[in-house]
C-alpha positions as a printed NumPy array, in Angstrom:
array([[-120.165,   22.001,  -77.967],
       [-122.862,   21.489,  -80.607],
       [-122.483,   19.544,  -83.84 ],
       [-124.375,   19.681,  -87.116],
       [-124.079,   17.158,  -89.95 ],
       [-125.527,   17.893,  -93.38 ],
       [-125.414,   15.876,  -96.607],
       [-122.991,   17.015,  -99.278],
       [-123.652,   15.857, -102.822],
       [-121.369,   17.42 , -105.388],
       [-122.76 ,   17.688, -108.909],
       [-120.958,   18.186, -112.204],
       [-121.701,   17.85 , -115.883],
       [-119.739,   15.445, -118.066],
       [-118.537,   18.353, -120.217],
       [-116.98 ,   20.415, -117.407],
       [-116.151,   18.104, -114.52 ],
       [-113.175,   19.324, -112.51 ],
       [-111.966,   19.286, -108.948],
       [-112.286,   23.083, -108.762],
       [-116.049,   22.886, -109.463],
       [-116.465,   20.341, -106.662],
       [-114.315,   22.48 , -104.332],
       [-116.447,   25.545, -105.099],
       [-119.597,   23.627, -104.164],
       [-118.115,   22.565, -100.822],
       [-116.844,   26.093, -100.214],
       [-120.357,   27.418, -100.794],
       [-121.794,   25.032,  -98.19 ],
       [-119.094,   26.057,  -95.711],
       [-119.742,   29.775,  -96.281],
       [-123.516,   29.326,  -95.915],
       [-123.125,   27.485,  -92.607],
       [-120.487,   29.895,  -91.275],
       [-122.948,   32.765,  -91.755],
       [-125.247,   30.824,  -89.406],
       [-122.49 ,   30.554,  -86.786],
       [-121.231,   27.042,  -87.615],
       [-117.528,   26.196,  -87.988],
       [-116.544,   23.567,  -90.582],
       [-114.741,   20.506,  -89.167],
       [-114.47 ,   17.929,  -91.954],
       [-116.102,   15.935,  -94.743],
       [-116.961,   12.347,  -93.818],
       [-118.09 ,    9.317,  -95.782],
       [-120.887,    7.248,  -94.24 ],
       [-121.512,    3.761,  -95.644],
       [-124.752,    1.86 ,  -95.27 ],
       [-126.33 ,   -1.362,  -96.471],
       [-129.591,   -1.052,  -98.404],
       [-131.821,   -4.024,  -97.656],
       [-133.021,   -6.162, -100.58 ],
       [-136.591,   -5.832, -101.861],
       [-138.453,   -9.108, -101.504],
       [-140.548,  -10.583, -104.293],
       [-144.275,  -11.239, -104.117],
       [-145.252,  -13.232, -101.031],
       [-141.604,  -13.24 ,  -99.922],
       [-140.534,  -15.488, -102.794],
       [-137.23 ,  -14.487, -104.37 ],
       [-135.764,  -11.02 , -104.519],
       [-136.966,   -8.33 , -106.885],
       [-133.937,   -6.173, -106.094],
       [-130.796,   -7.378, -104.3  ],
       [-129.293,   -5.535, -101.353],
       [-126.221,   -3.388, -101.846],
       [-123.75 ,   -1.083, -100.108],
       [-123.773,    2.652, -100.732],
       [-122.038,    5.647,  -99.217],
       [-122.901,    9.264,  -98.609],
       [-120.745,   12.314,  -98.004],
       [-121.649,   14.537,  -95.065],
       [-120.143,   17.838,  -93.941],
       [-119.57 ,   18.143,  -90.192],
       [-119.853,   21.521,  -88.455],
       [-119.529,   22.633,  -84.842],
       [-120.157,   25.667,  -82.663],
       [-119.715,   26.564,  -79.034],
       [-122.756,   26.313,  -76.808],
       [-123.923,   29.399,  -74.949],
       [-123.618,   27.782,  -71.539],
       [-122.033,   29.709,  -68.682],
       [-118.692,   28.203,  -67.819],
       [-118.42 ,   26.646,  -64.374],
       [-114.857,   27.96 ,  -64.065],
       [-115.793,   31.629,  -63.651],
       [-113.487,   33.347,  -61.148],
       [-115.188,   34.91 ,  -58.125]])
């Protein structure tokens, strides 16, 4: 089994934000990957800590650290390996 994880960043304008626009964007990613042989599994959120930026000569902090999260779409496909359970 192979897996592929790609970032998913939905975009919308303030004037026309709706869940259907976001859904269409995800659907487009799924269709694009399925044409390449990948099967959609799920959308995941990955959180990470961004390290602070130190000041000059390590004195103080110019920018504090913070947490952020990213959305990633997870896909899978079968490998082309020959099964070891072939009947003789």
